All heavy atoms as TSV, in Angstrom:
chain	resi	resn	atom	element	x	y	z
A	1	MET	N	N	-66.645	101.513	-41.732
A	1	MET	CA	C	-66.134	100.169	-41.884
A	1	MET	C	C	-65.193	99.863	-40.718
A	1	MET	O	O	-64.406	100.690	-40.311
A	1	MET	CB	C	-65.394	100.035	-43.218
A	1	MET	CG	C	-64.940	98.608	-43.456
A	1	MET	SD	S	-63.903	98.367	-44.901
A	1	MET	CE	C	-64.933	98.896	-46.226
A	2	ASN	N	N	-65.278	98.691	-40.236
A	2	ASN	CA	C	-64.475	98.268	-39.096
A	2	ASN	C	C	-63.322	97.403	-39.576
A	2	ASN	O	O	-63.530	96.334	-40.120
A	2	ASN	CB	C	-65.361	97.489	-38.121
A	2	ASN	CG	C	-64.655	97.206	-36.818
A	2	ASN	OD1	O	-63.599	97.772	-36.554
A	2	ASN	ND2	N	-65.239	96.357	-36.013
A	3	GLU	N	N	-62.100	97.892	-39.383
A	3	GLU	CA	C	-60.928	97.111	-39.791
A	3	GLU	C	C	-60.498	96.210	-38.649
A	3	GLU	O	O	-60.441	96.630	-37.505
A	3	GLU	CB	C	-59.761	98.032	-40.138
A	3	GLU	CG	C	-59.873	98.622	-41.506
A	3	GLU	CD	C	-58.591	99.357	-41.878
A	3	GLU	OE1	O	-57.500	98.818	-41.612
A	3	GLU	OE2	O	-58.708	100.447	-42.414
A	4	GLU	N	N	-60.212	94.980	-38.968
A	4	GLU	CA	C	-59.702	94.043	-37.976
A	4	GLU	C	C	-58.232	93.799	-38.269
A	4	GLU	O	O	-57.847	93.592	-39.409
A	4	GLU	CB	C	-60.460	92.726	-38.033
A	4	GLU	CG	C	-61.892	92.845	-37.579
A	4	GLU	CD	C	-62.575	91.497	-37.527
A	4	GLU	OE1	O	-61.887	90.475	-37.360
A	4	GLU	OE2	O	-63.807	91.483	-37.663
A	5	SER	N	N	-57.436	93.806	-37.200
A	5	SER	CA	C	-56.026	93.496	-37.380
A	5	SER	C	C	-55.841	91.997	-37.181
A	5	SER	O	O	-56.533	91.370	-36.392
A	5	SER	CB	C	-55.161	94.293	-36.409
A	5	SER	OG	O	-55.506	93.982	-35.092
A	6	GLU	N	N	-54.891	91.457	-37.909
A	6	GLU	CA	C	-54.612	90.033	-37.803
A	6	GLU	C	C	-53.911	89.726	-36.491
A	6	GLU	O	O	-53.157	90.526	-35.980
A	6	GLU	CB	C	-53.710	89.585	-38.954
A	6	GLU	CG	C	-54.399	89.574	-40.288
A	6	GLU	CD	C	-53.487	89.015	-41.370
A	6	GLU	OE1	O	-52.625	88.175	-41.053
A	6	GLU	OE2	O	-53.653	89.425	-42.513
A	7	PHE	N	N	-54.191	88.562	-35.966
A	7	PHE	CA	C	-53.485	88.108	-34.773
A	7	PHE	C	C	-52.066	87.754	-35.154
A	7	PHE	O	O	-51.817	87.099	-36.155
A	7	PHE	CB	C	-54.178	86.870	-34.172
A	7	PHE	CG	C	-53.387	86.265	-33.050
A	7	PHE	CD1	C	-53.373	86.864	-31.808
A	7	PHE	CD2	C	-52.641	85.123	-33.244
A	7	PHE	CE1	C	-52.640	86.323	-30.769
A	7	PHE	CE2	C	-51.905	84.575	-32.214
A	7	PHE	CZ	C	-51.906	85.176	-30.970
A	8	SER	N	N	-51.133	88.201	-34.348
A	8	SER	CA	C	-49.731	87.876	-34.563
A	8	SER	C	C	-49.194	87.195	-33.314
A	8	SER	O	O	-49.287	87.758	-32.228
A	8	SER	CB	C	-48.921	89.136	-34.837
A	8	SER	OG	O	-47.539	88.829	-34.824
A	9	PRO	N	N	-48.650	85.995	-33.447
A	9	PRO	CA	C	-48.085	85.333	-32.275
A	9	PRO	C	C	-46.766	85.958	-31.836
A	9	PRO	O	O	-46.193	85.556	-30.847
A	9	PRO	CB	C	-47.896	83.886	-32.740
A	9	PRO	CG	C	-47.738	83.993	-34.210
A	9	PRO	CD	C	-48.579	85.166	-34.627
A	10	ASP	N	N	-46.285	86.944	-32.581
A	10	ASP	CA	C	-45.035	87.615	-32.261
A	10	ASP	C	C	-45.248	88.532	-31.057
A	10	ASP	O	O	-45.912	89.561	-31.161
A	10	ASP	CB	C	-44.554	88.415	-33.468
A	10	ASP	CG	C	-43.258	89.147	-33.223
A	10	ASP	OD1	O	-42.633	88.949	-32.159
A	10	ASP	OD2	O	-42.858	89.929	-34.100
A	11	LEU	N	N	-44.702	88.161	-29.906
A	11	LEU	CA	C	-44.890	88.957	-28.700
A	11	LEU	C	C	-44.319	90.356	-28.837
A	11	LEU	O	O	-44.793	91.287	-28.203
A	11	LEU	CB	C	-44.255	88.251	-27.496
A	11	LEU	CG	C	-44.918	86.962	-27.047
A	11	LEU	CD1	C	-44.157	86.372	-25.864
A	11	LEU	CD2	C	-46.364	87.180	-26.684
A	12	LEU	N	N	-43.302	90.510	-29.663
A	12	LEU	CA	C	-42.698	91.820	-29.833
A	12	LEU	C	C	-43.615	92.770	-30.586
A	12	LEU	O	O	-43.426	93.975	-30.557
A	12	LEU	CB	C	-41.349	91.699	-30.542
A	12	LEU	CG	C	-40.282	90.936	-29.752
A	12	LEU	CD1	C	-39.005	90.826	-30.565
A	12	LEU	CD2	C	-40.015	91.577	-28.416
A	13	ALA	N	N	-44.621	92.227	-31.267
A	13	ALA	CA	C	-45.588	93.072	-31.962
A	13	ALA	C	C	-46.413	93.856	-30.947
A	13	ALA	O	O	-47.005	94.870	-31.278
A	13	ALA	CB	C	-46.494	92.226	-32.858
A	14	GLY	N	N	-46.434	93.390	-29.710
A	14	GLY	CA	C	-47.020	94.151	-28.614
A	14	GLY	C	C	-48.439	93.774	-28.251
A	14	GLY	O	O	-49.137	93.084	-28.972
A	15	GLY	N	N	-48.814	94.246	-27.077
A	15	GLY	CA	C	-50.179	94.101	-26.616
A	15	GLY	C	C	-50.552	92.774	-26.004
A	15	GLY	O	O	-51.718	92.420	-25.987
A	16	TYR	N	N	-49.588	92.038	-25.484
A	16	TYR	CA	C	-49.897	90.748	-24.875
A	16	TYR	C	C	-49.640	90.812	-23.374
A	16	TYR	O	O	-48.510	90.962	-22.936
A	16	TYR	CB	C	-49.080	89.624	-25.504
A	16	TYR	CG	C	-49.428	89.453	-26.956
A	16	TYR	CD1	C	-48.621	89.961	-27.947
A	16	TYR	CD2	C	-50.608	88.807	-27.317
A	16	TYR	CE1	C	-48.959	89.825	-29.282
A	16	TYR	CE2	C	-50.955	88.668	-28.650
A	16	TYR	CZ	C	-50.128	89.181	-29.621
A	16	TYR	OH	O	-50.473	89.053	-30.926
A	17	TYR	N	N	-50.730	90.706	-22.615
A	17	TYR	CA	C	-50.668	90.813	-21.166
A	17	TYR	C	C	-51.405	89.636	-20.543
A	17	TYR	O	O	-52.388	89.157	-21.096
A	17	TYR	CB	C	-51.336	92.112	-20.699
A	17	TYR	CG	C	-50.761	93.334	-21.367
A	17	TYR	CD1	C	-51.357	93.872	-22.499
A	17	TYR	CD2	C	-49.620	93.946	-20.869
A	17	TYR	CE1	C	-50.830	94.992	-23.122
A	17	TYR	CE2	C	-49.081	95.064	-21.491
A	17	TYR	CZ	C	-49.697	95.587	-22.616
A	17	TYR	OH	O	-49.167	96.680	-23.227
A	18	VAL	N	N	-50.912	89.196	-19.406
A	18	VAL	CA	C	-51.583	88.132	-18.644
A	18	VAL	C	C	-51.618	88.544	-17.186
A	18	VAL	O	O	-50.796	89.334	-16.734
A	18	VAL	CB	C	-50.886	86.757	-18.800
A	18	VAL	CG1	C	-50.967	86.247	-20.217
A	18	VAL	CG2	C	-49.441	86.809	-18.341
A	19	THR	N	N	-52.549	87.963	-16.460
A	19	THR	CA	C	-52.600	88.220	-15.020
A	19	THR	C	C	-51.395	87.573	-14.348
A	19	THR	O	O	-50.752	86.682	-14.909
A	19	THR	CB	C	-53.885	87.644	-14.411
A	19	THR	OG1	O	-53.854	86.214	-14.559
A	19	THR	CG2	C	-55.133	88.224	-15.041
A	20	ALA	N	N	-51.121	88.019	-13.141
A	20	ALA	CA	C	-50.022	87.425	-12.378
A	20	ALA	C	C	-50.281	85.945	-12.148
A	20	ALA	O	O	-49.357	85.123	-12.216
A	20	ALA	CB	C	-49.846	88.156	-11.051
A	21	GLN	N	N	-51.533	85.594	-11.913
A	21	GLN	CA	C	-51.889	84.188	-11.707
A	21	GLN	C	C	-51.609	83.362	-12.960
A	21	GLN	O	O	-51.032	82.272	-12.887
A	21	GLN	CB	C	-53.360	84.070	-11.322
A	21	GLN	CG	C	-53.808	82.646	-11.102
A	21	GLN	CD	C	-55.294	82.565	-10.754
A	21	GLN	OE1	O	-55.993	83.572	-10.692
A	21	GLN	NE2	N	-55.772	81.352	-10.542
A	22	ARG	N	N	-51.977	83.874	-14.127
A	22	ARG	CA	C	-51.734	83.146	-15.386
A	22	ARG	C	C	-50.237	83.060	-15.661
A	22	ARG	O	O	-49.737	82.039	-16.120
A	22	ARG	CB	C	-52.465	83.828	-16.537
A	22	ARG	CG	C	-52.238	83.168	-17.861
A	22	ARG	CD	C	-52.852	81.766	-17.896
A	22	ARG	NE	N	-52.615	81.184	-19.201
A	22	ARG	CZ	C	-52.220	79.936	-19.388
A	22	ARG	NH1	N	-52.059	79.120	-18.376
A	22	ARG	NH2	N	-52.015	79.480	-20.594
A	23	PHE	N	N	-49.506	84.138	-15.369
A	23	PHE	CA	C	-48.059	84.113	-15.565
A	23	PHE	C	C	-47.432	83.035	-14.691
A	23	PHE	O	O	-46.560	82.283	-15.141
A	23	PHE	CB	C	-47.445	85.480	-15.262
A	23	PHE	CG	C	-45.964	85.511	-15.456
A	23	PHE	CD1	C	-45.417	85.567	-16.728
A	23	PHE	CD2	C	-45.110	85.451	-14.372
A	23	PHE	CE1	C	-44.038	85.563	-16.912
A	23	PHE	CE2	C	-43.737	85.454	-14.545
A	23	PHE	CZ	C	-43.204	85.510	-15.819
A	24	ALA	N	N	-47.891	82.942	-13.447
A	24	ALA	CA	C	-47.377	81.905	-12.538
A	24	ALA	C	C	-47.626	80.518	-13.122
A	24	ALA	O	O	-46.750	79.648	-13.065
A	24	ALA	CB	C	-48.029	82.033	-11.167
A	25	GLN	N	N	-48.790	80.309	-13.708
A	25	GLN	CA	C	-49.083	79.025	-14.347
A	25	GLN	C	C	-48.148	78.772	-15.519
A	25	GLN	O	O	-47.628	77.665	-15.688
A	25	GLN	CB	C	-50.525	78.991	-14.835
A	25	GLN	CG	C	-51.546	78.956	-13.738
A	25	GLN	CD	C	-52.968	79.134	-14.262
A	25	GLN	OE1	O	-53.186	79.576	-15.392
A	25	GLN	NE2	N	-53.935	78.785	-13.429
A	26	LEU	N	N	-47.914	79.797	-16.322
A	26	LEU	CA	C	-47.079	79.643	-17.516
A	26	LEU	C	C	-45.635	79.285	-17.178
A	26	LEU	O	O	-44.979	78.576	-17.938
A	26	LEU	CB	C	-47.106	80.920	-18.359
A	26	LEU	CG	C	-48.425	81.231	-19.039
A	26	LEU	CD1	C	-48.384	82.630	-19.658
A	26	LEU	CD2	C	-48.732	80.190	-20.116
A	27	VAL	N	N	-45.149	79.791	-16.046
A	27	VAL	CA	C	-43.753	79.514	-15.673
A	27	VAL	C	C	-43.643	78.378	-14.659
A	27	VAL	O	O	-42.569	78.132	-14.119
A	27	VAL	CB	C	-43.022	80.780	-15.162
A	27	VAL	CG1	C	-42.938	81.831	-16.247
A	27	VAL	CG2	C	-43.669	81.322	-13.905
A	28	GLY	N	N	-44.751	77.685	-14.417
A	28	GLY	CA	C	-44.713	76.512	-13.550
A	28	GLY	C	C	-44.702	76.808	-12.065
A	28	GLY	O	O	-44.267	75.984	-11.260
A	29	LEU	N	N	-45.189	77.991	-11.690
A	29	LEU	CA	C	-45.210	78.362	-10.279
A	29	LEU	C	C	-46.634	78.588	-9.769
A	29	LEU	O	O	-46.843	79.359	-8.832
A	29	LEU	CB	C	-44.383	79.637	-10.048
A	29	LEU	CG	C	-42.881	79.489	-10.244
A	29	LEU	CD1	C	-42.189	80.840	-10.182
A	29	LEU	CD2	C	-42.301	78.546	-9.200
A	30	ASN	N	N	-47.602	77.922	-10.367
A	30	ASN	CA	C	-48.986	78.128	-9.952
A	30	ASN	C	C	-49.228	77.718	-8.510
A	30	ASN	O	O	-50.154	78.205	-7.874
A	30	ASN	CB	C	-49.978	77.449	-10.896
A	30	ASN	CG	C	-49.709	75.981	-11.080
A	30	ASN	OD1	O	-48.547	75.565	-11.086
A	30	ASN	ND2	N	-50.743	75.190	-11.254
A	31	ASP	N	N	-48.377	76.863	-7.965
A	31	ASP	CA	C	-48.523	76.476	-6.564
A	31	ASP	C	C	-47.725	77.397	-5.629
A	31	ASP	O	O	-47.745	77.217	-4.416
A	31	ASP	CB	C	-48.099	75.024	-6.358
A	31	ASP	CG	C	-46.656	74.769	-6.749
A	31	ASP	OD1	O	-46.101	75.539	-7.569
A	31	ASP	OD2	O	-46.072	73.789	-6.252
A	32	ARG	N	N	-47.012	78.398	-6.223
A	32	ARG	CA	C	-46.202	79.330	-5.426
A	32	ARG	C	C	-46.384	80.764	-5.939
A	32	ARG	O	O	-45.424	81.404	-6.366
A	32	ARG	CB	C	-44.747	78.919	-5.487
A	32	ARG	CG	C	-44.629	77.456	-5.013
A	32	ARG	CD	C	-43.310	76.964	-4.699
A	32	ARG	NE	N	-42.694	77.708	-3.613
A	32	ARG	CZ	C	-41.407	77.650	-3.382
A	32	ARG	NH1	N	-40.636	76.904	-4.120
A	32	ARG	NH2	N	-40.875	78.328	-2.390
A	33	PRO	N	N	-47.601	81.277	-5.904
A	33	PRO	CA	C	-47.860	82.613	-6.442
A	33	PRO	C	C	-47.125	83.727	-5.705
A	33	PRO	O	O	-46.899	84.793	-6.271
A	33	PRO	CB	C	-49.378	82.765	-6.314
A	33	PRO	CG	C	-49.760	81.822	-5.222
A	33	PRO	CD	C	-48.800	80.665	-5.325
A	34	ALA	N	N	-46.721	83.482	-4.474
A	34	ALA	CA	C	-45.992	84.507	-3.717
A	34	ALA	C	C	-44.658	84.843	-4.383
A	34	ALA	O	O	-44.183	85.986	-4.293
A	34	ALA	CB	C	-45.772	84.058	-2.283
A	35	ILE	N	N	-44.052	83.887	-5.047
A	35	ILE	CA	C	-42.782	84.144	-5.742
A	35	ILE	C	C	-43.008	85.130	-6.881
A	35	ILE	O	O	-42.271	86.114	-7.025
A	35	ILE	CB	C	-42.165	82.833	-6.268
A	35	ILE	CG1	C	-41.712	81.968	-5.093
A	35	ILE	CG2	C	-41.007	83.121	-7.225
A	35	ILE	CD1	C	-41.213	80.589	-5.493
A	36	VAL	N	N	-44.028	84.889	-7.673
A	36	VAL	CA	C	-44.338	85.792	-8.787
A	36	VAL	C	C	-44.704	87.170	-8.247
A	36	VAL	O	O	-44.268	88.190	-8.787
A	36	VAL	CB	C	-45.454	85.213	-9.677
A	36	VAL	CG1	C	-45.929	86.231	-10.693
A	36	VAL	CG2	C	-44.976	83.946	-10.372
A	37	GLN	N	N	-45.477	87.216	-7.177
A	37	GLN	CA	C	-45.847	88.513	-6.589
A	37	GLN	C	C	-44.617	89.257	-6.103
A	37	GLN	O	O	-44.514	90.476	-6.265
A	37	GLN	CB	C	-46.846	88.332	-5.454
A	37	GLN	CG	C	-47.415	89.643	-4.954
A	37	GLN	CD	C	-48.123	90.432	-6.035
A	37	GLN	OE1	O	-48.994	89.906	-6.722
A	37	GLN	NE2	N	-47.761	91.696	-6.201
A	38	ALA	N	N	-43.659	88.551	-5.535
A	38	ALA	CA	C	-42.411	89.190	-5.085
A	38	ALA	C	C	-41.650	89.754	-6.277
A	38	ALA	O	O	-41.112	90.865	-6.199
A	38	ALA	CB	C	-41.552	88.196	-4.313
A	39	TRP	N	N	-41.599	89.025	-7.383
A	39	TRP	CA	C	-40.938	89.527	-8.596
A	39	TRP	C	C	-41.612	90.804	-9.081
A	39	TRP	O	O	-40.935	91.752	-9.477
A	39	TRP	CB	C	-40.966	88.484	-9.703
A	39	TRP	CG	C	-40.119	87.279	-9.472
A	39	TRP	CD1	C	-39.095	87.125	-8.587
A	39	TRP	CD2	C	-40.227	86.031	-10.156
A	39	TRP	NE1	N	-38.564	85.864	-8.679
A	39	TRP	CE2	C	-39.230	85.169	-9.635
A	39	TRP	CE3	C	-41.056	85.546	-11.153
A	39	TRP	CZ2	C	-39.059	83.872	-10.092
A	39	TRP	CZ3	C	-40.885	84.246	-11.604
A	39	TRP	CH2	C	-39.887	83.424	-11.077
A	40	ILE	N	N	-42.927	90.816	-9.042
A	40	ILE	CA	C	-43.669	92.008	-9.460
A	40	ILE	C	C	-43.364	93.168	-8.521
A	40	ILE	O	O	-43.073	94.283	-8.968
A	40	ILE	CB	C	-45.179	91.703	-9.513
A	40	ILE	CG1	C	-45.475	90.747	-10.677
A	40	ILE	CG2	C	-45.998	92.992	-9.642
A	40	ILE	CD1	C	-46.878	90.191	-10.702
A	41	ASP	N	N	-43.417	92.926	-7.215
A	41	ASP	CA	C	-43.159	93.974	-6.222
A	41	ASP	C	C	-41.752	94.544	-6.348
A	41	ASP	O	O	-41.535	95.734	-6.124
A	41	ASP	CB	C	-43.372	93.436	-4.807
A	41	ASP	CG	C	-44.827	93.081	-4.521
A	41	ASP	OD1	O	-45.726	93.513	-5.285
A	41	ASP	OD2	O	-45.065	92.338	-3.545
A	42	GLN	N	N	-40.784	93.697	-6.726
A	42	GLN	CA	C	-39.393	94.133	-6.877
A	42	GLN	C	C	-39.141	94.805	-8.223
A	42	GLN	O	O	-38.063	95.339	-8.451
A	42	GLN	CB	C	-38.458	92.932	-6.743
A	42	GLN	CG	C	-38.471	92.295	-5.389
A	42	GLN	CD	C	-37.797	90.925	-5.386
A	42	GLN	OE1	O	-37.267	90.458	-6.389
A	42	GLN	NE2	N	-37.860	90.251	-4.246
A	43	GLY	N	N	-40.104	94.742	-9.130
A	43	GLY	CA	C	-39.931	95.331	-10.458
A	43	GLY	C	C	-39.153	94.443	-11.407
A	43	GLY	O	O	-38.715	94.891	-12.457
A	44	ALA	N	N	-38.979	93.186	-11.056
A	44	ALA	CA	C	-38.228	92.255	-11.900
A	44	ALA	C	C	-39.032	91.812	-13.118
A	44	ALA	O	O	-38.455	91.369	-14.109
A	44	ALA	CB	C	-37.800	91.034	-11.091
A	45	ILE	N	N	-40.344	91.930	-13.035
A	45	ILE	CA	C	-41.232	91.571	-14.145
A	45	ILE	C	C	-41.953	92.842	-14.578
A	45	ILE	O	O	-42.555	93.523	-13.740
A	45	ILE	CB	C	-42.277	90.516	-13.709
A	45	ILE	CG1	C	-41.606	89.232	-13.273
A	45	ILE	CG2	C	-43.271	90.243	-14.826
A	45	ILE	CD1	C	-42.569	88.208	-12.709
A	46	PRO	N	N	-41.916	93.183	-15.865
A	46	PRO	CA	C	-42.613	94.386	-16.320
A	46	PRO	C	C	-44.130	94.200	-16.258
A	46	PRO	O	O	-44.657	93.172	-16.683
A	46	PRO	CB	C	-42.135	94.560	-17.758
A	46	PRO	CG	C	-41.695	93.213	-18.190
A	46	PRO	CD	C	-41.219	92.504	-16.961
A	47	THR	N	N	-44.795	95.184	-15.697
A	47	THR	CA	C	-46.241	95.119	-15.543
A	47	THR	C	C	-46.875	96.439	-15.956
A	47	THR	O	O	-46.197	97.453	-16.129
A	47	THR	CB	C	-46.635	94.832	-14.085
A	47	THR	OG1	O	-46.123	95.867	-13.250
A	47	THR	CG2	C	-46.126	93.488	-13.610
A	48	CYS	N	N	-48.180	96.395	-16.092
A	48	CYS	CA	C	-48.973	97.603	-16.278
A	48	CYS	C	C	-50.308	97.362	-15.583
A	48	CYS	O	O	-50.622	96.236	-15.205
A	48	CYS	CB	C	-49.163	97.918	-17.763
A	48	CYS	SG	S	-50.174	96.723	-18.637
A	49	ARG	N	N	-51.055	98.420	-15.414
A	49	ARG	CA	C	-52.383	98.304	-14.808
A	49	ARG	C	C	-53.427	98.440	-15.904
A	49	ARG	O	O	-53.383	99.355	-16.707
A	49	ARG	CB	C	-52.613	99.379	-13.766
A	49	ARG	CG	C	-51.905	99.110	-12.491
A	49	ARG	CD	C	-52.583	99.873	-11.347
A	49	ARG	NE	N	-52.033	99.436	-10.099
A	49	ARG	CZ	C	-52.540	98.448	-9.378
A	49	ARG	NH1	N	-53.616	97.826	-9.771
A	49	ARG	NH2	N	-51.974	98.091	-8.244
A	50	GLN	N	N	-54.358	97.514	-15.906
A	50	GLN	CA	C	-55.483	97.564	-16.829
A	50	GLN	C	C	-56.744	97.318	-16.021
A	50	GLN	O	O	-56.888	96.245	-15.419
A	50	GLN	CB	C	-55.341	96.513	-17.925
A	50	GLN	CG	C	-54.197	96.782	-18.866
A	50	GLN	CD	C	-54.121	95.762	-19.987
A	50	GLN	OE1	O	-54.886	94.809	-20.048
A	50	GLN	NE2	N	-53.179	95.971	-20.890
A	51	GLY	N	N	-57.608	98.299	-15.995
A	51	GLY	CA	C	-58.837	98.155	-15.237
A	51	GLY	C	C	-58.607	97.903	-13.762
A	51	GLY	O	O	-59.355	97.166	-13.137
A	52	GLY	N	N	-57.539	98.464	-13.207
A	52	GLY	CA	C	-57.239	98.284	-11.801
A	52	GLY	C	C	-56.522	96.992	-11.466
A	52	GLY	O	O	-56.203	96.738	-10.313
A	53	GLN	N	N	-56.255	96.179	-12.455
A	53	GLN	CA	C	-55.583	94.901	-12.220
A	53	GLN	C	C	-54.161	94.962	-12.775
A	53	GLN	O	O	-53.924	95.485	-13.853
A	53	GLN	CB	C	-56.338	93.771	-12.900
A	53	GLN	CG	C	-55.781	92.407	-12.587
A	53	GLN	CD	C	-56.730	91.302	-12.999
A	53	GLN	OE1	O	-57.741	91.523	-13.637
A	53	GLN	NE2	N	-56.395	90.094	-12.630
A	54	VAL	N	N	-53.223	94.416	-12.026
A	54	VAL	CA	C	-51.830	94.357	-12.476
A	54	VAL	C	C	-51.706	93.226	-13.491
A	54	VAL	O	O	-52.110	92.094	-13.230
A	54	VAL	CB	C	-50.869	94.117	-11.293
A	54	VAL	CG1	C	-49.447	93.918	-11.782
A	54	VAL	CG2	C	-50.935	95.280	-10.314
A	55	MET	N	N	-51.146	93.568	-14.648
A	55	MET	CA	C	-50.969	92.604	-15.724
A	55	MET	C	C	-49.489	92.517	-16.076
A	55	MET	O	O	-48.788	93.529	-16.112
A	55	MET	CB	C	-51.753	93.043	-16.965
A	55	MET	CG	C	-53.235	93.278	-16.710
A	55	MET	SD	S	-54.136	91.779	-16.352
A	55	MET	CE	C	-54.278	91.086	-17.975
A	56	VAL	N	N	-49.010	91.307	-16.358
A	56	VAL	CA	C	-47.623	91.098	-16.778
A	56	VAL	C	C	-47.539	91.369	-18.273
A	56	VAL	O	O	-48.321	90.834	-19.056
A	56	VAL	CB	C	-47.162	89.663	-16.452
A	56	VAL	CG1	C	-45.774	89.407	-16.998
A	56	VAL	CG2	C	-47.202	89.416	-14.947
A	57	ASP	N	N	-46.601	92.224	-18.660
A	57	ASP	CA	C	-46.394	92.598	-20.058
A	57	ASP	C	C	-45.422	91.603	-20.686
A	57	ASP	O	O	-44.214	91.674	-20.483
A	57	ASP	CB	C	-45.834	94.015	-20.124
A	57	ASP	CG	C	-45.668	94.537	-21.533
A	57	ASP	OD1	O	-45.610	93.736	-22.479
A	57	ASP	OD2	O	-45.577	95.770	-21.675
A	58	LEU	N	N	-45.952	90.653	-21.453
A	58	LEU	CA	C	-45.118	89.587	-22.019
A	58	LEU	C	C	-44.122	90.100	-23.051
A	58	LEU	O	O	-42.993	89.624	-23.129
A	58	LEU	CB	C	-45.998	88.499	-22.621
A	58	LEU	CG	C	-46.894	87.754	-21.639
A	58	LEU	CD1	C	-47.718	86.701	-22.376
A	58	LEU	CD2	C	-46.089	87.115	-20.526
A	59	GLY	N	N	-44.511	91.073	-23.858
A	59	GLY	CA	C	-43.599	91.632	-24.852
A	59	GLY	C	C	-42.412	92.315	-24.201
A	59	GLY	O	O	-41.264	92.117	-24.606
A	60	ALA	N	N	-42.665	93.118	-23.181
A	60	ALA	CA	C	-41.581	93.797	-22.464
A	60	ALA	C	C	-40.685	92.796	-21.749
A	60	ALA	O	O	-39.469	92.959	-21.704
A	60	ALA	CB	C	-42.154	94.807	-21.468
A	61	LEU	N	N	-41.296	91.750	-21.221
A	61	LEU	CA	C	-40.502	90.705	-20.566
A	61	LEU	C	C	-39.581	90.024	-21.567
A	61	LEU	O	O	-38.407	89.788	-21.287
A	61	LEU	CB	C	-41.416	89.681	-19.896
A	61	LEU	CG	C	-40.722	88.559	-19.135
A	61	LEU	CD1	C	-39.900	89.113	-17.984
A	61	LEU	CD2	C	-41.740	87.561	-18.624
A	62	LEU	N	N	-40.084	89.752	-22.739
A	62	LEU	CA	C	-39.262	89.137	-23.775
A	62	LEU	C	C	-38.102	90.052	-24.159
A	62	LEU	O	O	-36.970	89.602	-24.315
A	62	LEU	CB	C	-40.112	88.801	-25.005
A	62	LEU	CG	C	-39.397	88.109	-26.145
A	62	LEU	CD1	C	-38.841	86.757	-25.697
A	62	LEU	CD2	C	-40.323	87.916	-27.324
A	63	LEU	N	N	-38.375	91.337	-24.280
A	63	LEU	CA	C	-37.303	92.290	-24.599
A	63	LEU	C	C	-36.248	92.337	-23.501
A	63	LEU	O	O	-35.062	92.486	-23.774
A	63	LEU	CB	C	-37.872	93.681	-24.829
A	63	LEU	CG	C	-38.566	93.890	-26.161
A	63	LEU	CD1	C	-39.205	95.274	-26.216
A	63	LEU	CD2	C	-37.590	93.712	-27.321
A	64	MET	N	N	-36.686	92.204	-22.241
A	64	MET	CA	C	-35.727	92.201	-21.125
A	64	MET	C	C	-34.825	90.981	-21.171
A	64	MET	O	O	-33.652	91.053	-20.846
A	64	MET	CB	C	-36.474	92.207	-19.787
A	64	MET	CG	C	-37.087	93.507	-19.400
A	64	MET	SD	S	-38.043	93.377	-17.869
A	64	MET	CE	C	-36.830	92.737	-16.722
A	65	THR	N	N	-35.379	89.854	-21.571
A	65	THR	CA	C	-34.609	88.616	-21.539
A	65	THR	C	C	-33.805	88.378	-22.805
A	65	THR	O	O	-32.885	87.577	-22.807
A	65	THR	CB	C	-35.525	87.405	-21.288
A	65	THR	OG1	O	-36.492	87.318	-22.331
A	65	THR	CG2	C	-36.220	87.525	-19.949
A	66	GLN	N	N	-34.196	89.060	-23.897
A	66	GLN	CA	C	-33.501	88.914	-25.169
A	66	GLN	C	C	-33.277	90.288	-25.780
A	66	GLN	O	O	-33.929	90.654	-26.755
A	66	GLN	CB	C	-34.319	88.049	-26.110
A	66	GLN	CG	C	-34.550	86.654	-25.600
A	66	GLN	CD	C	-35.435	85.835	-26.521
A	66	GLN	OE1	O	-35.926	86.309	-27.536
A	66	GLN	NE2	N	-35.646	84.601	-26.173
A	67	PRO	N	N	-32.361	91.081	-25.216
A	67	PRO	CA	C	-32.177	92.466	-25.689
A	67	PRO	C	C	-31.754	92.568	-27.148
A	67	PRO	O	O	-31.956	93.609	-27.750
A	67	PRO	CB	C	-31.107	93.020	-24.747
A	67	PRO	CG	C	-30.437	91.830	-24.156
A	67	PRO	CD	C	-31.448	90.710	-24.169
A	68	ASP	N	N	-31.214	91.527	-27.722
A	68	ASP	CA	C	-30.810	91.589	-29.119
A	68	ASP	C	C	-32.013	91.578	-30.064
A	68	ASP	O	O	-31.857	91.779	-31.254
A	68	ASP	CB	C	-29.858	90.439	-29.478
A	68	ASP	CG	C	-30.499	89.072	-29.260
A	68	ASP	OD1	O	-31.263	88.896	-28.300
A	68	ASP	OD2	O	-30.204	88.158	-30.061
A	69	GLN	N	N	-33.225	91.374	-29.556
A	69	GLN	CA	C	-34.435	91.358	-30.369
A	69	GLN	C	C	-34.966	92.767	-30.624
A	69	GLN	O	O	-35.847	92.945	-31.428
A	69	GLN	CB	C	-35.537	90.534	-29.680
A	69	GLN	CG	C	-35.197	89.081	-29.527
A	69	GLN	CD	C	-35.202	88.370	-30.855
A	69	GLN	OE1	O	-36.063	88.599	-31.699
A	69	GLN	NE2	N	-34.244	87.506	-31.071
A	70	ALA	N	N	-34.453	93.759	-29.899
A	70	ALA	CA	C	-34.974	95.133	-30.005
A	70	ALA	C	C	-34.592	95.777	-31.313
A	70	ALA	O	O	-33.715	95.445	-32.001
A	70	ALA	CB	C	-34.485	95.963	-28.846
């Protein structure tokens, strides 16, 4: 039997990643992707690699910006 887990919009529940390009769109910098890339290169945005692609970890980012949520 295959169990399906319910979708949770709670980012702290984990497992929510977006590409750097999508992250740039979400924060209103889609016309300036170099800024987002610089943040990634500096380690200011938490990332992981999935399938060889760098992905922004939204849950970890939320924890960084709101440490009282941990």
